[in-house]
C-alpha positions as CSV (number, residue, x, y, z in Angstrom):
1,X,0.0,0.0,0.0
2,X,1.1,3.6,-0.6
3,X,0.6,6.8,1.3
4,X,-1.6,8.1,-1.5
5,X,-5.4,8.4,-1.1
6,X,-8.6,9.2,-2.9
7,X,-11.1,11.1,-0.8
8,X,-14.8,11.2,-1.8
9,X,-17.2,13.9,-1.0
10,X,-20.4,15.2,-2.6
11,X,-21.7,18.7,-2.9
12,X,-25.2,20.1,-3.5
13,X,-24.3,22.4,-6.4
14,X,-21.6,22.9,-9.1
15,X,-20.6,26.2,-7.4
16,X,-20.1,24.5,-4.0
17,X,-18.1,21.6,-5.6
18,X,-15.9,24.1,-7.5
19,X,-15.3,26.2,-4.3
20,X,-14.3,23.1,-2.3
21,X,-12.1,21.7,-5.1
22,X,-10.3,25.0,-5.6
23,X,-9.7,25.5,-1.9
24,X,-8.2,22.0,-1.6
25,X,-5.8,22.5,-4.5
26,X,-4.9,26.1,-3.7
27,X,-4.0,25.1,-0.1
28,X,-2.0,22.1,-1.4
29,X,-4.2,19.7,0.5
30,X,-4.9,17.9,-2.8
31,X,-2.9,17.6,-6.0
32,X,-6.1,17.3,-8.1
33,X,-9.8,17.2,-7.7
34,X,-12.1,15.7,-10.3
35,X,-15.8,16.9,-10.3
36,X,-18.2,14.4,-11.6
37,X,-21.7,15.8,-12.2
38,X,-24.5,15.5,-12.0
39,X,-25.0,12.3,-10.1
40,X,-28.2,11.1,-8.5
41,X,-27.9,10.2,-4.8
42,X,-30.6,8.2,-3.0
43,X,-30.1,8.1,0.8
44,X,-31.8,8.1,4.1
45,X,-31.7,11.3,6.1
46,X,-33.7,12.2,9.2
47,X,-35.9,9.1,8.8
48,X,-36.9,9.7,5.2
49,X,-35.5,8.5,1.9
50,X,-34.2,11.4,-0.2
51,X,-33.3,11.7,-3.9
52,X,-31.1,14.6,-4.9
53,X,-28.7,15.7,-7.7
54,X,-25.2,16.0,-6.3
55,X,-21.7,16.7,-7.6
56,X,-19.1,14.0,-6.7
57,X,-15.5,15.1,-5.9
58,X,-12.6,12.7,-6.4
59,X,-9.8,14.2,-4.3
60,X,-6.2,13.0,-4.9
61,X,-4.2,13.5,-1.7
62,X,-2.1,11.7,0.9
63,X,-2.9,9.8,4.1
64,X,-1.0,12.4,6.1
65,X,-3.2,15.2,4.7
66,X,-6.5,13.5,5.3
67,X,-7.3,15.1,8.6
68,X,-6.8,18.6,7.1
69,X,-8.7,17.7,4.0
70,X,-11.6,16.5,6.2
71,X,-11.5,19.7,8.2
72,X,-11.4,21.9,5.1
73,X,-14.4,20.0,3.6
74,X,-16.4,20.5,6.8
75,X,-15.4,24.2,7.0
76,X,-16.6,24.9,3.4
77,X,-19.5,22.6,3.1
78,X,-23.2,23.5,3.3
79,X,-24.3,20.0,4.5
80,X,-24.8,19.2,8.2
81,X,-23.0,15.9,7.6
82,X,-20.8,16.0,4.5
83,X,-19.5,12.8,3.1
84,X,-15.7,12.4,3.6
85,X,-14.4,8.9,2.8
86,X,-10.8,8.0,2.4
87,X,-9.9,5.2,0.0
88,X,-6.3,3.9,-0.2
89,X,-4.5,3.8,-3.5
90,X,-3.0,0.4,-3.6
91,X,-0.8,1.1,-6.6
92,X,-0.4,3.5,-9.6
93,X,2.1,4.8,-12.0
94,X,5.2,5.9,-10.1
95,X,5.3,9.2,-12.0
96,X,1.7,10.1,-11.1
97,X,2.0,9.1,-7.5
98,X,5.2,11.1,-7.2
99,X,3.3,14.1,-8.7
100,X,0.6,13.8,-6.0
101,X,3.3,13.7,-3.3
102,X,5.0,16.8,-4.8
103,X,1.8,18.7,-4.8
104,X,0.4,17.9,-1.4
105,X,2.0,19.6,1.6
């Protein structure tokens, strides 16, 4: 396993997704953020099933930056409980992984 991670979060609008993505890259908490949109999310919230359009953010970062990534997402997010899931990158091209490491502080 490597120190590199993909963090997933969703946002309620394109503007919010862009704001979060830009902040993460500008502060060097992420090397890259892909915004996938729109997606349809079906979930249970406060006892009821909800169906909403959301924007999925795929955040390329490191394990050591995860705590700060999570804090920045919570700080900028409009949701009461924003998704913030860390997925380990088991392997990848050495050049790309090195690039992530060089661009995350």
